C-alpha positions as CSV (number, residue, x, y, z in Angstrom):
1,M,-13.7,13.6,-16.5
2,K,-13.8,9.8,-16.8
3,T,-14.8,7.8,-13.8
4,R,-14.5,4.0,-13.4
5,P,-15.9,2.3,-10.3
6,D,-13.0,-0.1,-10.2
7,V,-12.1,-1.5,-6.8
8,A,-8.5,-1.6,-6.0
9,P,-8.4,-3.7,-3.6
10,C,-11.6,-1.9,-2.6
11,A,-11.5,1.4,-4.3
12,W,-12.8,3.6,-7.0
13,I,-10.2,4.4,-9.6
14,I,-11.0,7.9,-10.8
15,H,-9.5,9.7,-13.8
16,R,-9.8,13.5,-14.0
17,G,-7.4,15.0,-16.5
18,Q,-4.0,13.9,-15.5
19,H,-5.0,12.9,-12.1
20,V,-5.5,9.2,-11.1
21,Y,-6.6,8.5,-7.6
22,Y,-8.0,5.6,-5.6
23,I,-10.8,6.0,-3.1
24,Y,-11.3,3.0,-0.7
25,I,-14.9,2.1,-0.1
26,Y,-14.3,-1.3,1.5
27,R,-12.4,-2.2,4.6
28,Y,-11.2,-5.3,6.2
29,F,-13.5,-5.5,9.1
30,F,-13.1,-9.2,9.9
31,F,-10.8,-8.9,12.8
32,L,-13.5,-10.5,15.0
33,H,-12.0,-14.0,14.3
34,I,-9.8,-13.7,17.4
35,Y,-9.1,-16.4,19.9
36,I,-8.1,-16.2,23.5
37,Y,-5.5,-18.9,23.4
38,G,-3.1,-20.2,26.0
39,W,0.3,-20.7,24.6
40,D,1.5,-24.1,25.9
41,S,5.2,-23.4,25.3
42,L,7.5,-20.9,23.7
43,S,8.4,-23.5,21.0
44,V,4.8,-23.6,19.8
45,R,4.6,-19.8,19.8
46,H,7.9,-19.4,17.9
47,S,7.0,-22.1,15.4
48,F,3.7,-20.4,14.7
49,I,5.3,-17.0,14.2
50,R,8.0,-18.4,11.9
51,K,5.3,-20.2,9.8
52,V,3.2,-17.0,9.5
53,Y,6.2,-14.8,8.4
54,M,7.4,-17.4,5.9
55,I,3.9,-17.4,4.3
56,L,3.8,-13.6,4.5
57,A,7.3,-13.3,2.9
58,S,6.1,-15.5,0.0
59,Q,3.0,-13.4,-0.5
60,L,5.0,-10.1,-0.5
61,L,7.6,-11.6,-2.9
62,V,4.8,-12.5,-5.4
63,T,3.2,-9.1,-5.1
64,T,6.6,-7.2,-5.5
65,A,7.4,-9.3,-8.6
66,I,4.0,-8.5,-10.2
67,V,4.2,-4.8,-9.4
68,A,7.7,-4.7,-10.9
69,I,6.6,-6.4,-14.1
70,F,3.6,-4.1,-14.4
71,T,5.8,-1.0,-13.8
72,F,8.8,-1.8,-15.9
73,V,7.5,-3.9,-18.8
74,E,5.8,-1.4,-21.1
75,P,3.6,-3.8,-23.1
76,V,2.3,-5.3,-19.9
77,R,1.8,-1.9,-18.4
78,Y,-0.3,-0.7,-21.4
79,F,-2.3,-4.0,-21.4
80,V,-3.2,-3.6,-17.7
81,Q,-4.2,0.0,-18.1
82,R,-6.4,-0.7,-21.2
83,N,-8.1,-3.9,-20.1
84,Q,-10.2,-3.1,-17.1
85,A,-12.3,-6.2,-17.5
86,V,-9.3,-8.3,-16.2
87,Y,-9.1,-5.9,-13.2
88,W,-12.8,-6.4,-12.4
89,A,-12.4,-10.2,-12.7
90,S,-9.4,-10.1,-10.3
91,F,-11.4,-8.1,-7.9
92,A,-14.2,-10.7,-8.0
93,V,-11.8,-13.5,-7.3
94,Y,-10.2,-11.4,-4.5
95,F,-13.5,-10.7,-2.9
96,I,-14.8,-14.2,-3.0
97,T,-11.6,-15.8,-1.7
98,H,-11.3,-13.1,1.0
99,M,-14.8,-13.9,2.3
100,V,-14.2,-17.6,2.3
101,L,-10.9,-17.4,4.2
102,V,-12.3,-14.9,6.7
103,C,-15.8,-16.2,7.3
104,C,-15.4,-20.0,6.8
105,K,-13.4,-21.8,9.5
106,G,-13.3,-25.1,7.6
107,P,-11.6,-24.0,4.4
108,R,-9.3,-21.7,6.3
109,R,-8.0,-24.5,8.5
110,K,-8.1,-27.5,6.1
111,H,-4.9,-28.2,4.3
112,P,-4.3,-27.9,1.3
113,W,-7.4,-25.9,0.6
114,N,-6.4,-23.1,2.8
115,V,-3.0,-22.7,1.0
116,I,-4.7,-22.9,-2.4
117,L,-7.3,-20.2,-1.5
118,L,-4.5,-18.0,0.0
119,L,-2.5,-18.4,-3.2
120,I,-5.5,-17.4,-5.4
121,F,-6.2,-14.5,-3.1
122,T,-2.6,-13.3,-3.2
123,L,-2.5,-13.5,-7.0
124,A,-5.7,-11.5,-7.3
125,M,-4.6,-8.8,-4.9
126,S,-1.2,-8.6,-6.5
127,Y,-2.8,-8.0,-9.9
128,M,-4.9,-5.2,-8.5
129,T,-1.9,-3.7,-6.7
130,G,0.2,-3.9,-9.9
131,A,-2.7,-2.3,-11.9
132,I,-2.6,0.6,-9.5
133,A,1.2,0.9,-9.6
134,S,1.1,0.9,-13.5
135,H,-0.5,4.4,-13.4
136,Y,2.4,5.9,-11.4
137,D,6.0,6.9,-12.2
138,T,8.6,4.2,-11.4
139,K,10.4,6.5,-8.9
140,A,7.1,7.0,-7.0
141,V,6.6,3.2,-6.9
142,F,10.2,2.6,-5.6
143,L,9.9,5.3,-3.0
144,A,6.5,4.1,-1.8
145,L,7.9,0.5,-1.6
146,A,11.0,1.7,0.4
147,I,8.9,3.7,2.9
148,T,6.4,0.8,3.3
149,A,9.3,-1.5,4.1
150,I,10.7,0.9,6.7
151,V,7.3,1.4,8.3
152,C,6.6,-2.3,8.5
153,I,10.0,-3.1,10.0
154,V,9.7,-0.3,12.6
155,V,6.1,-1.3,13.6
156,T,7.0,-5.0,13.8
157,V,10.0,-4.3,16.1
158,F,7.9,-1.9,18.2
159,C,5.2,-4.6,18.6
160,F,7.7,-7.2,19.8
161,Q,9.3,-4.8,22.3
162,T,6.5,-2.6,23.7
163,K,4.3,-3.3,26.7
164,V,1.5,-1.4,25.1
165,D,-1.4,-3.8,24.3
166,F,-3.2,-2.9,21.1
167,T,-5.4,-6.0,21.3
168,K,-7.4,-4.3,24.1
169,C,-8.6,-1.7,21.6
170,Q,-10.9,-3.8,19.4
171,G,-13.7,-1.2,19.7
172,L,-11.4,1.5,18.6
173,F,-10.2,-0.4,15.5
174,C,-13.8,-1.2,14.6
175,V,-14.6,2.5,14.7
176,L,-11.5,3.4,12.6
177,G,-12.6,0.9,10.0
178,I,-16.1,2.4,9.8
179,V,-14.7,5.9,9.7
180,M,-12.5,4.9,6.7
181,L,-15.4,3.3,5.0
182,V,-17.7,6.3,5.3
183,T,-14.9,8.8,4.5
184,G,-14.0,6.8,1.4
185,I,-17.5,6.8,0.1
186,I,-17.9,10.6,0.6
187,T,-14.4,11.3,-0.9
188,A,-15.2,9.2,-3.9
189,I,-18.4,11.1,-4.6
190,V,-16.8,14.5,-4.2
191,L,-13.7,13.7,-6.3
192,S,-15.9,12.2,-9.0
193,F,-17.2,15.7,-9.7
194,K,-14.2,17.8,-9.0
195,Y,-10.6,16.9,-8.1
196,I,-9.6,18.5,-4.8
197,P,-5.9,17.8,-4.1
198,W,-5.9,18.5,-0.4
199,L,-8.9,16.2,0.1
200,H,-7.2,13.4,-1.8
201,M,-4.0,13.9,0.2
202,L,-6.0,14.0,3.5
203,Y,-7.8,10.8,2.8
204,A,-4.6,9.0,1.7
205,A,-2.8,10.2,4.8
206,M,-5.6,9.0,7.0
207,G,-5.5,5.6,5.2
208,A,-1.8,5.2,5.7
209,I,-2.1,6.0,9.4
210,V,-5.1,3.8,10.1
211,Y,-3.6,0.8,8.3
212,T,-0.3,1.2,10.2
213,L,-2.3,0.9,13.4
214,F,-4.1,-2.2,12.0
215,L,-0.7,-3.6,11.2
216,A,0.4,-3.1,14.9
217,Y,-2.9,-4.7,16.0
218,H,-2.6,-7.8,13.8
219,T,1.1,-8.2,14.7
220,Q,0.4,-8.3,18.4
221,L,-2.4,-10.8,17.8
222,L,0.2,-12.9,16.1
223,I,2.8,-12.5,18.8
224,G,0.6,-13.5,21.7
225,N,1.1,-12.7,25.4
226,R,-1.5,-10.1,25.1
227,K,-5.2,-9.9,26.1
228,H,-6.2,-11.5,22.8
229,S,-4.2,-13.7,20.4
230,I,-4.7,-15.9,17.4
231,S,-4.7,-19.7,17.7
232,P,-1.8,-21.4,16.0
233,E,-4.3,-23.2,13.8
234,E,-5.1,-19.8,12.2
235,Y,-1.8,-19.3,10.5
236,V,-3.5,-18.5,7.2
237,F,-5.7,-15.9,8.7
238,A,-2.8,-14.3,10.5
239,A,-0.7,-14.1,7.3
240,L,-3.7,-12.8,5.3
241,S,-4.4,-10.0,7.9
242,I,-0.8,-8.7,8.0
243,Y,-0.5,-9.0,4.2
244,V,-3.6,-6.9,3.5
245,D,-2.4,-4.2,6.0
246,I,1.0,-4.0,4.3
247,V,-0.4,-3.8,0.8
248,Q,-2.9,-1.1,1.8
249,I,-0.1,1.0,3.4
250,F,1.9,0.8,0.2
251,I,-1.1,1.9,-2.0
252,F,-1.9,4.8,0.3
253,L,1.7,6.0,0.3
254,L,1.9,5.6,-3.4
255,Q,-1.1,8.0,-3.8
256,I,0.6,10.6,-1.6
257,I,4.0,10.3,-3.3
258,G,2.5,10.1,-6.8
259,A,0.4,13.2,-6.3
260,A,3.2,15.1,-4.7
261,S,5.6,14.4,-7.6
262,K,3.2,15.8,-10.2
């Protein structure tokens, strides 16, 4: 057994025989930056939503391209798998930029620094996601990508149409984040000593479900007309929140599909 305390984006990457799995020990808890904001007009709201989704589309395009390169180009794939120092460096960049964007209102709102920080954050997280995907079969990566796209589209349409207000459940989402954190730590410790397939699958399924709920929550914060919403000035924070949710859903689904295909 070979164990590496890599964090992807917040995970241990554990090798045991032919098994490669990722245990998340860090969760995006910073959904407390929420603003009760009165939308002055529909035009302001629609402009804000378009801006966020344009940024989000750019982030996902970059991540998809990097994952494709790391999956299909064999020399790059082998380089990523063998050079874990680069992975650690990307995690450090990811963590620092994440903390700055979430915790510091000034850099998050000041142009062009907010865009520069978001770009650096996206590149770092894309590298980590590509590094994870490089350990899986290309069919598993494609299937996980397709399912993630379907889930995100369905959740987004549902959030735009439903009268259910997920923004009222901030306490619930906080508890879910803590549960995932504690479960991730326990699962990482257990699987470090002995690989238990059902435990791995259970944790991955929990992660996919929880992050899908977070996606619904963050999407409704973006849409507005709910108990809580995000200020139009926080377009970087809104894009970052949804982007993280989507990437996490993809990684958890990739674990499930990859393990099932072996």
